[in-house]
Structure formats: structure tokens, C-alpha cells
N, C-alpha and C positions, 0 to 999 in steps of 0.2 A: 784383549784376547789374541794371539796369535795364530798363524796357519801352518800346518804341517809341511818341510821340506817340498817343494813341487806341487803343493797344491794351491797355489794361483795361477799358476803354468797351466793346469791341470784343467784349471774352470775356464781361463784362456780360451785353450783349445777345445771345450766344449761349448762356448758359447759360436765362435768362429763356424763349428761343425753344425751348429742349430742354424747358420747364417750361409745360405746359399748364394745370397747377394754380396757376402762380405761383409763389415761392420767398419767402423771410423774407432778408433781409441777412444772416444768418449762415449760411443756407443759399447764398447766393452766395457769400459771402467762402469758406465753405470747399469750393466747388467751383472753385474759382479755383485754377489749378495754380502751384506754387513762379514768385518769390517772393508767398508769399502777402501780401496787404497788408494793414493795420488795419483793423476793422469799419468806423470812424469813415471810412477814405478810400471804403469801398465805399458806405457809405448818400451820401456827396459826390456818387459817379458818378453812384447812382441818381437822385438829386436834379437832378440836370444833365440825364441823360436823360428824367426828369419834366419839365421846365422847356422841352423839346425836342420833348415830343409824345412820345416814342417807349416810353414808361413810365408804366402809371398803378399807381397802390397805393389797395390796401383794408385798413379797420383788420383787425387778424388777433388775437385772442385779446385780451388784457387792455392789453397795452403796444407792440405792435407790428405793421407793415405786412406784407402778402404783396405783393411787387411780381410785374406784369406783363407783357411785351410789348403796344404797343398794335397794332401792324402785324405781317403776316408777314413774317416774314423775307426771301422772293424780293422782295416788294413794297418792301422797305428799300433793298435791293440796287439794286434797279431805280433807283429814287428819288436814289440817290448816284450813279450811273449816269451817270444825266441832269442832276444837278445839276455834277457834273464836268466833264463835255460845254458844257453852257452856260457856266459860270463861265472855259472855256477863251481865250487871245486868239485861238487858232489851230485851230479845231475839225477842218480836214481832218489837221494832224497830228498832232492829238488821237487821231481817227479812225483814219488811217493805226497810230500806233504802239499803239493797244490791239488791232488787227486782226493788227497783228506778234507779240503773243504770245497767240494764238489759236492753238487745236489744230488738225489737219484736220478732227476731228469738230464743232469748236465752229465752222470756215467752212463747214460742210456745213449746219448748222444754220440760221445766220444768213443763208444763201442761200433756204433755205426760208421764213426768215421774212418777207425782201425779196420774195418770190414771191407772196405772199397780194396779190391786189386784190379 
């Protein structure tokens, strides 16, 4: 069974967001649902997320690191949504497609947000 592209990074971020005291590479690996990747794969993902500024690490015990998410989950998701909209060649189509996937409750929240002046 193979994961979708980016799914492992998303899983790692979710684990770190749920671990306010941080997590070691082994703890992150153990928290990933099957198929469980090799520790080296998890460490590579953590390094790539660190290069993107999404993760920081601190020395932990004698030979390892504890990893932390650098920004809150909601802020990271909003940044991703704005980046997707910015990168779109047709903002209107992107927004229409996004709106078409919202629940009635989501639309109500969005209307309230747009009414704020």
C-alpha cells in the first residue's frame, strides 16, 4: 500500500501538532499508522519540513532530537489555502470549486467572516 504524495508529511505534522512537548523521530514513527515507514524515512521528512520552516528541533538526551511544529495547525492550513489561491491561474474557478465543497454550516461561517468590516 502506497501513500499519496505529501501524505507522510501531513501525518508527521499532525503528530507534532498533537505533541506540544515535541516528539522524537522514534515517537513520530511509532505514531504513524500502517504502513509504518522506516525511521530514516521519517527523519528525512522531518529534515525537509525543517528546511521549509515548519519544524524545529532541539537536542534531546545524548544522541537525538525532539521535534516541534513551528506554527499552529490552523495558521499552517490558512497559509496553504492562500498559497493555493495565489498559485491558481483562475482564482474565480478555484473559489467556486472551493465553495462548492463547503457544507451549509461552512457557508454560514464564511458569510459571517465576509460581513466583518
